[in-house]
N, C-alpha and C positions, 0 to 999 in steps of 0.2 A: 368204683366198679373196675377201674383198670387194674387194681392190685387185689381183686377179690380172691384170687388164688395164690397170693403171696407177692411180696415186694422183690424188685430186682435191684439189690444194693450195689452201689459203687462206693465202697468205703462207708461214709456216713450219710449218703443220700441215695434215695431211690431214683433210678433213671426213668421210671414210668410215671410216678405221681409226684415226685419232688419232695416226698416226706424225708425228714432228717432224723437221725438218731445220734446219741452221745457216745458213739464208738466208731472206730474205723476212720478217724480224722486223719487228714494229710496236713500236718502242722508245718507252717513256716515258723520255726522256733524263734528266729531273730526278730520277726514282726509280731509273733503271738497271734497269728490268724490261720484258720483252716483254709487251705487252698480250694476245697470243694464246696463247703457250705458257708464259709465266711465267719464262723464262730471265733470268738477271740478269747485270749487268756494272757497272762503276764508274759512278756518276751523272755527268752532264755538264750542269751548270747554265750558263745564258747570263747571266753576271754583268754587271751595270751598277753598278760600284762595289761596294757592300755588299749589293745586292739582285738576285735572279735575275729577269730580265725575264719568264720564262715562269710560274714558280710562286710568286714572291714570297718565297722562302726568303732569310733574311738570314745574313750572316757577319760576323765581327768583324775585317774588313779592308776596305780600299777605301772607308772612310767619307769623306764630304765635310763636314768640320766647319766651321761658321760661328758667329760671335759674335752674341749678341743681348742687349739690355738687359732685365734682369728683376730685380725686387726690389732696385733700387739697386746692382746689380753687373753685371759682364759674365759671361754664361753661354754655354758652348759646347755645340752640339748638331749632330748629323748632319742635313744638309738632306735626306737620302734616307730614312733609317730612323728618325730622331728620337733616336738614342742620345745621352744626355748626355755631355759631355766635362768640361773644366776649368771652374772658377769663379774669377774674378779681380776685383779692384777695377778701376774705370774708369781708363784711362790718358788723363787730360785733357791736351789740347794746345790752344794758342791757335788759334781759327778764323780770326782776322783781327787785324792789328796795331792797327786803329782802333776795334775794338768789344770788348765784354766777353764775347763768345761763346767758349765752349770746346767742343771736340769730342773724343769718345773715339776714339783711334786704332784700337781693335779693333771696337767695335759701331756706331760712328757716332752715338751719342746725343749731344745738345747740351745745354748749360746756360749760364745767365748767371752770371758770377763777377765782380761789381762790386768795385771798390777804393774802398769808401766811406771818407770822411773827415768828421769833425764840422765844422759851421759855427759859428764863435764867436758867442755871443750868440743863437743860434737852436736850437730843438729839432728839428734835422734834420741829415741827412748828405748829401753829394754825392759821386758817383763821380768819381774823378780821371781816369778814362779817357773815359767817354761822357757825363758830366754828369747822369745820372739822379739824382733826389732821392728820399729816403724820410724819413718823419716818425719822430721819436723820442718816447718817452714823456716828458711833463713831469715835472720834479722839484719837486712841490708841497711847500711848507712853510707851516705855520700863521702867520698874521699876528697878533701879540699885540694883544688888545683889540678885534679885529674878527672877525666870523663869515665869514672868507674865507681862502683859501690863495693863495700866490703862488709861481710857478715860479722857482727860484733860477738858472735858465739864461737864459730868455727874458723873464721878468717877467710872463707871462700870469697873470691872476687868475681865480679861480672862487669862487662863493658857497658857503657852508656853511649847513646848517640851524641855526636858533637853538636854544639849549638853555634852554628856559623853566622858570621856577619860579613857582608860583602863590601869591599872598598878597593878601588883601583885595580880591578881584575884579579883580586885575591880574596879568598874566603879565609877568615881567621876565627877559630873557636874562642868564644868569650869565656870558656871555663878553663881549658888547659893550654890555650895558645897555639895549638896546632894550626898550620896554614897550608893552603893548597891553591894552585892556579884556578881561576874561575873566569875565563874569558867569555865574552858575549859574541860567539861566532855568528856571522851572518848565515842564514839558512837558505838552502837551495833545494830545488826539486818541487814536485807537485804537493799540494796541500796535505794529501793523505800519506805522503812519504817524504817529509822534509828531512834533510840531512845537514850536519854542520859543514859550513864552507871553509875557505882557506885563510880568512883574515878576521881578526877581532874588530868589531864595530866600535869599540871604545879606545883601545890603545894601538891598534894597527898591527899587532903581532900576528905572524903567520902560523898556520896550522898545517904541519906536514901531512897529517892524516885526513885533512879536510878535502872537500870536493872542489876541484878547480873549474873555472869557466874558460876553457881553452879556445884559442883562435890561431889560425895558421898565418904566418907572416913570411915575407921574403926580405932578406937583408944580407950584406956581406958576400954576395954572389951565391947565396943558397936560398932555397925555398922549402916549404913544408916544415918550418920551424914552429913548434907549438909554444905559445906564450899565453899565460893566464891573464885575463882582462882585469882581475881583481888584485892579485898579489904580485903579478909580474914574473912568476916562476917560469923558467924556460925548460923545454925538453927538445934537445937537438938530436935525439937518437934516431929519428926518421927523416932528417934533413936530406935534401937532394941538391946537387950542384946545378946552378942555372946553366953553366957552360955545357955540362953533360946533356942537359935536356935539349939545348939548342943544337948540339952536335947530332943528337939522336934524331931531331926533327929534320935536319939537313939530309942526313942519310936516308930518312924515310922519303923525303921529296925526290932525291935522286933515284931511289928505287922505283918510285911511282912513275917518274919520267921515262926511265928505261923500259918499264913494262908497257907504257903507252907507245913508245917508239917501236918496240918489238911487235906490238900488236898491229901497228900500221904497216910495217914491212911484210908481215905475214899476210895481211889482207891484200896488198898489191901483188905479191907473188902468186896468190891464189887466183887473182883475176887474169893474169897472163896465161 
């Protein structure tokens, strides 16, 4: 009864009574479904190779495979959807006849592939194509009786540390025979800042640059003479004559007596 006088169509469906017709459909082509009435039909994707332009659905055909360098190999992948393809080793081909550059014929990656040859009497190699050089490790061998090594290829030498053995306050290298003093100086000062003293604890030799343990003594008519308790070294640069000290003391006493006398006289005069 609602549509007795005619349907009110919205595409393929009457908005009054719900009746449908096979025309005026609003197709979702990629799903094959009418958005209004739900009728179905085979999907119709708009393919661009392996991907639908409308909905992004992919298919396993129509791929655009390209080669890329990855992890030291040539790897194939679709430029549209990213699907991986084959994996192969690089196919290196000369990039130029006058250089050492090579280029992979698939992915385009380049590399240098020098033809190095050793140079006689030198620890280096030179490329026979482009002339580029690279250093080689020296072949060092010990030189008997010396604390050094010498390269058997180029002759370069390098020093080695001495191997010292201590005896009677002397260190002697067991390889080359070099010797040097090695006294056992007594140490002075706090534990966190110990310094070499002035006398060897083994042989008794003195160390001019060592730290002395000074004390002040009086002798021969002089005082303030510095003498080291350990090595006996003397420093008389600041000594003072005892006679001069005594004379200065007497003069001081007389001055004090005069001041006291003058003070007494002044006090008596004031009382008068």
